[in-house]
MARDO-849745 format. One record per residue (C-alpha): residue in one letter; x, y, z. Coordinates in steps of 0.2 Angstrom, whole numbers, plus 2048, in hexadecimal, padded with zeros to 3 digits. Example, Ala and Ser with C-alpha at 12.3 -4.5 7.8 and 13.67 -1.06 7.14 Angstrom:
! MARDO-849745
PT  res   xx   yy   zz
PT    a  83E  7EA  827
PT    s  844  7FB  824
//
This chain:
! MARDO-849745
PT  res   xx   yy   zz
PT    x  9D4  8A8  5B8
PT    x  9CC  8B4  5AC
PT    x  9BD  8B5  5B7
PT    x  9C8  8BA  5C6
PT    x  9D0  8C7  5BB
PT    x  9C0  8D0  5B8
PT    x  9C2  8D9  5C8
PT    x  9D2  8E1  5C3
PT    x  9CA  8E5  5B2
PT    x  9BC  8EE  5BA
PT    x  9C8  8F8  5C5
PT    x  9D1  8FE  5B6
PT    x  9C1  902  5AD
PT    x  9BB  90C  5BB
PT    x  9CB  917  5B9
PT    x  9CA  917  5A6
PT    x  9B8  915  5A0
PT    x  9BD  913  58E
PT    x  9CB  906  591
PT    x  9C2  8F9  587
PT    x  9C4  903  577
PT    x  9D4  90B  57B
PT    x  9DD  8FB  57E
PT    x  9D6  8F3  56E
PT    x  9E4  8F2  561
PT    x  9DD  8F1  54F
PT    x  9E5  8E5  543
PT    x  9F0  8EB  535
PT    x  9E6  8F0  526
PT    x  9DD  8FE  51C
PT    x  9CF  905  526
PT    x  9C1  90E  51C
PT    x  9B2  918  522
PT    x  9A4  919  514
PT    x  994  922  514
PT    x  985  918  511
PT    x  97B  926  50A
PT    x  987  92A  4FC
PT    x  98E  920  4ED
PT    x  9A0  91D  4EB
PT    x  9A1  92A  4DD
PT    x  99B  937  4E9
PT    x  9A7  934  4F7
PT    x  9B7  92E  4EE
PT    x  9BD  940  4EF
PT    x  9BC  93F  502
PT    x  9C5  92E  503
PT    x  9D5  935  50A
PT    x  9CD  93C  51A
PT    x  9C2  92C  51C
PT    x  9CF  91F  51C
PT    x  9DF  91A  526
PT    x  9EC  90C  524
PT    x  9EF  905  535
PT    x  A00  8FC  538
PT    x  A08  8F5  548
PT    x  A11  906  54A
PT    x  A0A  914  555
PT    x  9FB  91D  54C
PT    x  9FE  92E  544
PT    x  9F9  93A  552
PT    x  9F3  946  545
PT    x  9E5  93A  541
PT    x  9E2  935  553
PT    x  9CF  938  552
PT    x  9CC  92E  543
PT    x  9D7  920  54A
PT    x  9CC  920  55A
PT    x  9BC  91F  550
PT    x  9C3  910  547
PT    x  9C9  908  557
PT    x  9B8  909  55F
PT    x  9AF  903  550
PT    x  9BB  8F5  54D
PT    x  9B9  8EF  55F
PT    x  9A7  8ED  55E
PT    x  9A7  8E5  54C
PT    x  9B5  8D8  54F
PT    x  9B2  8C5  551
PT    x  9B4  8BC  561
PT    x  9BE  8AF  557
PT    x  9BE  8A8  546
PT    x  9B5  899  54D
PT    x  9A6  8A5  550
PT    x  9A6  8AE  53F
PT    x  995  8B5  538
PT    x  99B  8B0  526
PT    x  999  89D  524
PT    x  9A7  89E  518
PT    x  9B2  8A8  524
PT    x  9B8  8B3  516
PT    x  9B0  8C3  51E
PT    x  9B6  8C6  530
PT    x  9AA  8D3  537
PT    x  99B  8D0  542
PT    x  98E  8DC  53B
PT    x  987  8E2  52B
PT    x  98E  8F4  52C
PT    x  9A0  8EE  52A
PT    x  9AA  8E3  51F
PT    x  9BA  8DB  524
PT    x  9C4  8D1  517
PT    x  9D6  8CC  514
PT    x  9DE  8D7  507
PT    x  9E0  8C8  4FB
PT    x  9CD  8C3  4FD
PT    x  9C7  8D5  4FA
PT    x  9D2  8D8  4EB
PT    x  9CF  8C7  4E3
PT    x  9CD  8C8  4D0
PT    x  9BB  8C7  4C8
PT    x  9B4  8B5  4C5
PT    x  9B1  8AF  4B3
PT    x  99F  8B4  4B4
PT    x  9A4  8C6  4B7
PT    x  99F  8C6  4C9
PT    x  9AC  8C9  4D7
PT    x  9AF  8BD  4E5
PT    x  9AB  8CB  4F2
PT    x  999  8CB  4EB
PT    x  997  8B9  4F0
PT    x  99F  8BB  501
PT    x  994  8CB  504
PT    x  984  8C2  4FF
PT    x  988  8B4  50B
PT    x  98D  8BF  519
PT    x  97F  8CB  518
PT    x  972  8BD  518
PT    x  979  8B7  529
PT    x  976  8C8  530
PT    x  964  8C8  52C
PT    x  958  8C9  53C
PT    x  952  8B7  53A
PT    x  964  8B0  539
PT    x  969  8BA  549
PT    x  959  8B5  552
PT    x  95E  8A3  54F
PT    x  96E  8A5  559
PT    x  965  8AE  567
PT    x  959  8A0  568
PT    x  967  893  569
PT    x  96E  89D  578
PT    x  95F  898  583
PT    x  95B  888  57A
PT    x  94B  88D  572
PT    x  944  88D  560
PT    x  93E  89C  558
PT    x  92B  89E  554
PT    x  927  8AD  549
PT    x  91A  8B5  53E
PT    x  91F  8BD  52E
PT    x  918  8CC  525
PT    x  918  8C9  512
PT    x  923  8D3  507
PT    x  927  8D4  4F5
PT    x  939  8CE  4F7
PT    x  93D  8C0  503
PT    x  94E  8C7  507
PT    x  945  8D7  50E
PT    x  938  8CF  519
PT    x  935  8D5  52A
PT    x  934  8C8  538
PT    x  92A  8CB  548
PT    x  931  8C0  556
PT    x  926  8BA  564
PT    x  933  8AD  56A
PT    x  937  8A9  57C
PT    x  948  8B1  579
PT    x  941  8C2  578
PT    x  936  8BF  587
PT    x  945  8B8  591
PT    x  950  8C8  58D
PT    x  941  8D4  58E
PT    x  946  8DB  59F
PT    x  959  8DB  59C
PT    x  966  8E8  594
PT    x  965  8DE  584
PT    x  953  8E1  580
PT    x  956  8F1  576
PT    x  962  8E7  56B
PT    x  955  8DA  567
PT    x  948  8E8  563
PT    x  955  8F0  558
PT    x  958  8DF  54F
PT    x  946  8DE  549
PT    x  945  8F1  545
PT    x  941  8F8  534
PT    x  950  903  534
PT    x  95C  8F4  536
PT    x  954  8EB  528
PT    x  954  8FB  51D
PT    x  967  8FE  521
PT    x  96C  8EC  51C
PT    x  962  8EE  50B
PT    x  96B  8FF  508
PT    x  97C  8F6  50B
PT    x  977  8E9  4FF
PT    x  973  8F6  4F2
PT    x  983  900  4F5
PT    x  98E  8F1  4F2
PT    x  984  8EC  4E3
PT    x  986  8FD  4DB
PT    x  998  902  4E2
PT    x  9A2  8F3  4E6
PT    x  9AB  8F0  4D6
PT    x  9B1  903  4D4
PT    x  9B5  903  4E7
PT    x  9C0  8F3  4E5
PT    x  9C9  8FB  4D6
PT    x  9CE  90A  4E1
PT    x  9D4  900  4EF
PT    x  9E0  8F6  4E3
PT    x  9EA  907  4E2
PT    x  9ED  908  4F5
PT    x  9FC  8FE  4FC
PT    x  9F8  8F6  50D
PT    x  9F9  8E6  516
PT    x  9EE  8D9  51E
PT    x  9DB  8DF  51F
PT    x  9CF  8EA  516
PT    x  9C2  8F0  523
PT    x  9B3  8FA  51E
PT    x  9A7  903  52A
PT    x  997  90B  524
PT    x  98F  91B  52B
PT    x  985  929  526
PT    x  98E  936  531
PT    x  996  945  52B
PT    x  9A9  946  52B
PT    x  9A9  94C  53D
PT    x  9B0  93F  548
PT    x  9A6  943  558
PT    x  99A  936  55E
PT    x  98A  935  554
PT    x  981  935  565
PT    x  985  947  566
PT    x  984  94A  553
PT    x  975  940  54C
PT    x  975  93A  53B
PT    x  970  945  52D
PT    x  962  939  529
PT    x  954  941  534
PT    x  94A  931  532
PT    x  957  927  53B
PT    x  951  920  54C
PT    x  962  918  551
PT    x  972  921  551
PT    x  981  918  549
PT    x  98A  916  559
PT    x  97A  90E  560
PT    x  979  902  551
PT    x  98B  8FD  552
PT    x  988  8FA  565
PT    x  979  8EF  562
PT    x  981  8E5  554
PT    x  98F  8E1  560
PT    x  983  8DA  56D
PT    x  978  8D1  560
PT    x  988  8C8  55A
PT    x  991  8C6  56B
PT    x  983  8C0  577
PT    x  97F  8B0  56D
PT    x  991  8AC  56B
PT    x  998  8B1  57C
PT    x  998  89F  583
PT    x  9A4  891  57D
PT    x  995  886  577
PT    x  982  889  57B
PT    x  981  877  57E
PT    x  986  87A  590
PT    x  97A  889  593
PT    x  96F  887  5A2
PT    x  963  891  5AC
PT    x  968  894  5BE
PT    x  95C  89E  5C9
PT    x  954  8A6  5B9
PT    x  965  8AB  5B3
PT    x  96E  8A4  5A3
PT    x  97F  89C  5A6
PT    x  98B  893  59B
PT    x  99C  88D  597
PT    x  9A8  89D  595
PT    x  9AF  89F  584
PT    x  9C0  8A6  589
PT    x  9CE  89B  590
PT    x  9C3  88C  590
PT    x  9BF  87E  584
PT    x  9B5  86E  584
PT    x  9BB  866  574
PT    x  9C2  855  571
PT    x  9D3  85B  575
PT    x  9CF  85F  587
PT    x  9C4  851  58C
PT    x  9CA  852  59E
PT    x  9C1  862  5A1
PT    x  9B0  85A  5A0
PT    x  9A7  854  5B0
PT    x  9A4  842  5AC
PT    x  99A  83D  5BC
PT    x  98F  84D  5BE
PT    x  97F  852  5B6
PT    x  988  862  5B0
PT    x  997  85E  5A5
PT    x  99E  870  5A4
PT    x  9AC  873  5B1
PT    x  9A7  885  5B3
PT    x  998  890  5AE
PT    x  996  8A3  5AE
PT    x  987  8AE  5AD
PT    x  984  8B8  59D
PT    x  98A  8C8  5A5
PT    x  99A  8BF  5AC
PT    x  99E  8B8  59B
PT    x  99D  8C9  593
PT    x  9A8  8D0  5A1
PT    x  9B5  8C2  59E
PT    x  9B5  8C6  58C
PT    x  9BA  8D8  58F
PT    x  9C6  8D3  59C
PT    x  9CE  8C7  591
PT    x  9D0  8D4  583
PT    x  9D7  8E0  58F
PT    x  9E4  8D4  596
PT    x  9EA  8CF  584
PT    x  9EC  8E1  581
PT    x  9F9  8E3  58F
PT    x  A0C  8E2  58B
PT    x  A12  8D0  586
PT    x  A20  8C6  58C
PT    x  A20  8CD  59E
PT    x  A17  8CB  5AE
PT    x  A08  8D8  5AF
PT    x  A02  8DD  5C0
PT    x  9EF  8E0  5C2
PT    x  9E9  8E6  5D3
PT    x  9D8  8E1  5DB
PT    x  9CE  8E3  5EB
PT    x  9C5  8D4  5F2
PT    x  9BC  8D0  602
PT    x  9C6  8C1  609
PT    x  9BE  8C4  61B
PT    x  9AC  8C4  615
PT    x  9AB  8D4  61E
PT    x  9A7  8E3  614
PT    x  9B1  8EF  61F
PT    x  9C1  8E5  61C
PT    x  9C5  8E4  609
PT    x  9D6  8DD  605
PT    x  9E1  8E3  5F8
PT    x  9EA  8D7  5EC
PT    x  9F0  8D5  5DA
PT    x  9F2  8C9  5CC
PT    x  A02  8C5  5C3
PT    x  9FE  8C0  5B1
PT    x  A0B  8BB  5A4
PT    x  A05  8BC  592
PT    x  A0F  8B3  584
PT    x  A0F  8BF  575
PT    x  A10  8B2  567
PT    x  A00  8A9  56A
PT    x  9F8  8B6  576
PT    x  9F7  8A9  583
PT    x  9F7  8AA  596
PT    x  A07  8A1  59C
PT    x  A07  8A5  5AE
PT    x  9FA  8AB  5BB
PT    x  9FC  8AE  5CD
PT    x  9F0  8B6  5DA
PT    x  9FA  8C0  5E7
PT    x  9F0  8C6  5F6
PT    x  9FC  8D4  5FB
PT    x  9FC  8E6  5F7
PT    x  A01  8EA  5E5
PT    x  A0F  8F6  5EA
PT    x  A1F  8EF  5F1
PT    x  A28  8FA  5FD
PT    x  A3A  8F8  603
PT    x  A46  904  60C
PT    x  A57  8FB  60E
PT    x  A66  903  616
PT    x  A76  8FC  60E
PT    x  A83  8FB  61C
PT    x  A95  8FA  61A
PT    x  A98  8EB  625
PT    x  AAA  8E8  61E
PT    x  AAF  8FA  621
PT    x  AB4  8FD  60F
PT    x  ABD  90D  60C
PT    x  ABD  919  5FE
PT    x  AC4  92A  5F9
PT    x  ABD  93A  5F4
PT    x  AC4  945  5E6
PT    x  AD1  94D  5F1
PT    x  AD8  93D  5F7
PT    x  AD0  93C  608
PT    x  ACC  92B  60E
PT    x  ABB  927  616
PT    x  AAF  918  619
PT    x  AA4  915  60A
PT    x  A92  919  60C
PT    x  A86  90E  601
PT    x  A76  918  605
PT    x  A64  910  604
PT    x  A5A  906  5F8
PT    x  A4A  90F  5F8
PT    x  A3F  905  5EC
PT    x  A3E  8F5  5E4
PT    x  A45  8FB  5D3
PT    x  A55  900  5DC
PT    x  A55  8EF  5E5
PT    x  A53  8E5  5D5
PT    x  A61  8F0  5CD
PT    x  A6D  8ED  5DB
PT    x  A6A  8DA  5DC
PT    x  A6C  8D9  5CA
PT    x  A7C  8E3  5CA
PT    x  A85  8DC  5D9
PT    x  A80  8CA  5D7
PT    x  A7B  8C6  5C5
PT    x  A85  8D1  5BA
PT    x  A76  8DB  5B5
PT    x  A6C  8CC  5AF
PT    x  A5D  8CE  5BB
PT    x  A53  8DB  5B2
PT    x  A41  8DE  5AE
PT    x  A36  8CF  5B0
PT    x  A43  8C3  5B2
PT    x  A39  8B4  5B8
PT    x  A39  8AC  5A7
PT    x  A4B  8B1  5A3
PT    x  A59  8A5  5A1
PT    x  A69  8AE  59E
PT    x  A77  8A7  593
PT    x  A87  8A2  59A
PT    x  A96  8AD  594
PT    x  AA8  8A9  598
PT    x  AB0  8B5  5A5
PT    x  AA0  8BF  5A6
PT    x  A91  8B4  5AB
PT    x  A96  8A2  5AF
PT    x  A8B  892  5AE
PT    x  A8C  891  5C1
PT    x  A84  8A3  5C2
PT    x  A77  89E  5B5
PT    x  A72  88F  5C0
PT    x  A72  89A  5D0
PT    x  A67  8A7  5C6
PT    x  A5A  899  5C1
PT    x  A5A  892  5D3
PT    x  A57  8A3  5DB
PT    x  A4D  8AE  5CF
PT    x  A3C  8A8  5D6
PT    x  A41  8AE  5E7
PT    x  A47  8BE  5E1
PT    x  A38  8C1  5D6
PT    x  A2C  8BE  5E5
PT    x  A36  8CA  5EF
PT    x  A37  8D8  5E2
PT    x  A26  8D6  5DA
PT    x  A1B  8CF  5E8
PT    x  A23  8D6  5F7
PT    x  A25  8C5  600
PT    x  A36  8BF  606
PT    x  A31  8AE  60B
PT    x  A38  8A6  5FB
PT    x  A49  8AE  5FA
PT    x  A4D  8AF  60D
PT    x  A53  89D  60E
PT    x  A5E  89D  5FF
PT    x  A64  8AF  5FE
PT    x  A74  8AD  609
PT    x  A7A  89D  600
PT    x  A76  8A3  5EE
PT    x  A7E  8B4  5F0
PT    x  A8E  8AE  5F8
PT    x  A90  8A1  5EB
PT    x  A8D  8AF  5DD
PT    x  A9A  8BA  5E5
PT    x  AA7  8AC  5E6
PT    x  AA4  8A7  5D4
PT    x  AA6  8B9  5CE
PT    x  AB6  8BB  5D8
PT    x  ABE  8AB  5D0
PT    x  AB7  8AB  5BE
PT    x  AB0  8BC  5B9
PT    x  ABA  8CB  5B3
PT    x  AAF  8DB  5B8
PT    x  AAF  8E9  5AC
PT    x  AB9  8F8  5B2
PT    x  AC4  8EE  5BE
PT    x  AD6  8F5  5C1
PT    x  ADF  8E6  5BA
PT    x  AF1  8EC  5BF
PT    x  AED  8E8  5D1
PT    x  AE1  8DB  5DA
PT    x  AD1  8E5  5DA
PT    x  AC3  8DE  5E5
PT    x  ABA  8EE  5E8
PT    x  AAA  8E9  5DE
PT    x  AA9  8D9  5E7
PT    x  AAB  8E1  5F8
PT    x  A9C  8EC  5F3
PT    x  A92  8DC  5EF
PT    x  A96  8D4  600
PT    x  A90  8E4  609
PT    x  A80  8E4  5FF
PT    x  A7E  8D1  602
PT    x  A80  8D4  615
PT    x  A74  8E3  615
PT    x  A67  8D9  60C
PT    x  A69  8CA  617
PT    x  A66  8D5  626
PT    x  A56  8DD  61E
PT    x  A4F  8CB  61A
PT    x  A52  8C6  62C
PT    x  A4A  8D6  633
PT    x  A5A  8DB  63C
PT    x  A66  8E9  63C
PT    x  A74  8DD  639
PT    x  A75  8CA  635
PT    x  A7D  8BE  641
PT    x  A8B  8BD  634
PT    x  A8C  8D0  633
PT    x  A8E  8D2  645
PT    x  A9B  8C5  645
PT    x  AA5  8CE  637
PT    x  AA4  8DE  640
PT    x  AAA  8D6  650
PT    x  AB8  8CC  648
PT    x  ABE  8DB  63E
PT    x  ABF  8E6  64D
PT    x  AC7  8D9  658
PT    x  AD5  8D5  64C
PT    x  AD8  8E7  648
PT    x  ADA  8EA  65B
PT    x  AE6  8DC  65C
PT    x  AF1  8E3  64D
PT    x  AF0  8F4  654
PT    x  AF6  8EE  665
PT    x  B04  8E4  65C
PT    x  B0A  8F3  653
PT    x  B0B  8FE  662
PT    x  B17  8F2  66C
PT    x  B29  8F7  66E
PT    x  B36  8EB  668
PT    x  B3A  8DD  674
PT    x  B2C  8E2  680
PT    x  B27  8D4  68B
PT    x  B14  8D4  68A
PT    x  B07  8C5  689
PT    x  B06  8BE  677
PT    x  AF7  8C2  66C
PT    x  AEF  8B4  663
PT    x  AE1  8AF  656
PT    x  AD4  8A7  661
PT    x  AC4  8A3  657
PT    x  AC0  89B  646
PT    x  AB9  8AC  640
PT    x  AC9  8B5  644
PT    x  AD3  8A7  63B
PT    x  AC9  8A7  62B
PT    x  AC8  8BA  62A
PT    x  ADA  8BD  62D
PT    x  ADE  8AF  620
PT    x  AD4  8B9  613
PT    x  ADE  8C9  617
PT    x  AEE  8BF  615
PT    x  AE8  8B7  605
PT    x  AE4  8C8  5FD
PT    x  AF4  8D0  603
PT    x  AFF  8C2  5FD
PT    x  AF7  8C0  5EC
PT    x  AF7  8D2  5E8
PT    x  B0A  8D1  5E8
PT    x  B08  8C8  5D8
PT    x  B13  8CF  5CA
PT    x  B05  8C9  5BD
PT    x  B01  8D7  5B1
PT    x  AEE  8D4  5B4
PT    x  AEA  8D0  5C6
PT    x  AD9  8C8  5C6
PT    x  ACF  8BF  5D2
PT    x  AD4  8AE  5CB
PT    x  AE5  8B1  5D4
PT    x  ADB  8AC  5E4
PT    x  AD5  89C  5DC
PT    x  AE1  890  5E5
PT    x  ADA  896  5F6
PT    x  AC8  891  5F1
PT    x  ACE  880  5EC
PT    x  AD2  87C  5FE
PT    x  AC5  872  608
PT    x  ACE  871  618
PT    x  AD7  87E  623
PT    x  AE7  875  621
PT    x  AE6  876  60E
PT    x  AE2  889  610
PT    x  AF1  88B  61B
PT    x  AFC  882  60E
PT    x  AF6  88E  601
PT    x  AFA  89D  60B
PT    x  B0B  896  60E
PT    x  B0E  893  5FC
PT    x  B08  8A5  5F8
PT    x  B14  8AC  605
PT    x  B23  8A3  5FE
PT    x  B1E  8A8  5EC
PT    x  B1E  8BB  5F0
PT    x  B29  8BC  600
PT    x  B37  8C5  5F6
PT    x  B2B  8D4  5F5
PT    x  B28  8D4  608
PT    x  B33  8DB  615
PT    x  B39  8CF  623
PT    x  B35  8DB  631
PT    x  B23  8DC  62D
PT    x  B1C  8D9  63F
PT    x  B09  8D9  63A
PT    x  B0B  8CD  62C
PT    x  B17  8C1  635
PT    x  B0B  8C1  644
PT    x  AFC  8BD  639
PT    x  B05  8AF  62F
PT    x  B0B  8A7  640
PT    x  AF9  8A8  648
PT    x  AF0  8A1  638
PT    x  AFD  893  637
PT    x  AFB  88F  64A
PT    x  AE8  88F  64C
PT    x  ADE  880  648
PT    x  ACC  884  645
PT    x  ABD  879  649
PT    x  AB4  87E  638
PT    x  ABC  878  628
PT    x  ABE  884  619
PT    x  AAF  87C  60F
PT    x  AA3  882  61D
PT    x  A99  891  617
PT    x  A9D  89C  626
PT    x  AAF  899  624
PT    x  AAF  89E  611
PT    x  AA5  8AD  615
PT    x  AB1  8B3  622
PT    x  AC0  8AF  616
PT    x  AB7  8BA  608
PT    x  AB3  8C8  615
PT    x  AC6  8C8  619
PT    x  ACA  8C9  606
PT    x  ABE  8D7  603
PT    x  AC1  8E2  612
PT    x  ACE  8F0  612
PT    x  ADE  8E7  613
PT    x  AE8  8EA  623
PT    x  AF9  8E4  61C
PT    x  AFA  8F2  60F
PT    x  AF9  8FF  61D
PT    x  B09  906  624
PT    x  B0D  904  636
PT    x  B16  911  640
PT    x  B27  909  63F
PT    x  B26  8FE  630
PT    x  B22  8FC  61D
PT    x  B18  8ED  617
PT    x  B20  8EB  607
PT    x  B2C  8F2  5FA
PT    x  B1D  8F6  5EE
PT    x  B0E  8FC  5F9
PT    x  AFD  8FA  5F2
PT    x  AEB  8F7  5F9
PT    x  ADE  8ED  5F1
PT    x  AD0  8F8  5F6
PT    x  AD8  909  5F5
PT    x  AE9  910  5F2
PT    x  AF7  90F  5FE
PT    x  AF6  91B  60D
//
């Protein structure tokens, strides 16, 4: 996975060349820059300008340049992992002789009985392992060779110069790493290490005493330099020491390579030459220890499951560090370009979705999506139900829902209309808690069933996953909200279903978008049945009393269930309950057959008939036709319930005044005030 991600990393690095350093987050601690060419007494007065306490908070912008200096030096001086520490005792955590990383308690430990400090012992052991001969051994192990060398005698064994003639130098002689190996055996490096040993021998005790007076957490990190207090690159401003051949930036860079290259692979036991190039088992996101024996190839000559070249392994290291610097507990999207067609003129665009768990900095989810990184939507939200609204002056008009012009608006609308604002951010790993009268356990279950489909649509731009389940899930969510949820802001003195009417219109519009049509089959049927029934009622209203004209009937299942929904809303809105909520309609949804639904309507009429005038022609006609019609589809059928819900949510005809009649003694309209 990490090898695949290097393509995305290189794209990011191309746009931001310093992204490797800028994404690095130094650990908490006291960061100190010391001059190697001055004793502690000479530079203690400048200490305030040469140190910084770094915390998890945003660094002080006033000291941004100093922070950036520490940030870059800390990156190149940090260990790959504690298993690959330079210090055998693992008390010092830096990777080169010009730095010292130690935990606060280790650095400030009390002197030993013999008067020496623990840090003196740790430093001697650590600096010994940074000697050229010790580093060379690690490089020799990289290509599986043993060192042969000649030595020039010296007065002190710990300052001897080693001249290497090993195959390692020959192997890397024509590579980018040759200058680092030349620097390794340079007189200047040997001299610098000797100066550092001397500095510690002379100044360490007084320096530790000063550090004890500073409150900080976690690490002490020391960085040696001979630069002036200017924070510009030493490449542009060379060291004051005119005899220096290498700048401090170069030396820190070479030390990074000298440490990293021999330790870049998981284990050098799996290294192999392939066409003259060194390959090995990658050291990131891969292990071959006893806990993962299944990774090893048992029947092949090569046991390693994967091998990378040295350059690829270094790139994987940088890409891994870049990945782990991204925001945690969320899906990060990284674009890439790849040549799926093997034709250089047709380069496909895609992206990776990577979820990093913040506690252990582990990749928990990874997906390669071979589509464009940008997801485009432009969805017209249609008022299929013909919901009415009023302006400030009281004029009534058909509500316009506008457009969803991007995926952010799409996600917000889906979350608001169907999930009570629970589907926010990177919701793929979310599991909302049930809450009575707000977000029921059924809604939680529907969220969990559908979130992958919604995620694929919103974040990947593919509707294949959600298309087959959208209609069923959203219908069930609307029904659940109707019966068991109390929406905020609902006018409780009347049966107010306007919010659910909006949700049904959004549902029908999104269904049409998913099917690639202007209206869904259900949307067209709803429009047709609404218009047909309204025409019948208008015709009925215009008839003169005792006029002998051919009777008007309900003739389809759609008309039956839509009209039943209109009646159910009108009858239950007559309730004298102080708080008229959706659960008033619960008895209707308990019905499974059309005969049971008719029975519930009859019971509702008898319960509230004292509020309804006897000579209400439209209502009487509707009740008679619903009672007389026998549908083919029973009420538990999804189409039947959908038509019933549409009748509930649409503007209610029985609250509208006719030319010669008044619907009830107390007029009200569930989706707008009485006309």
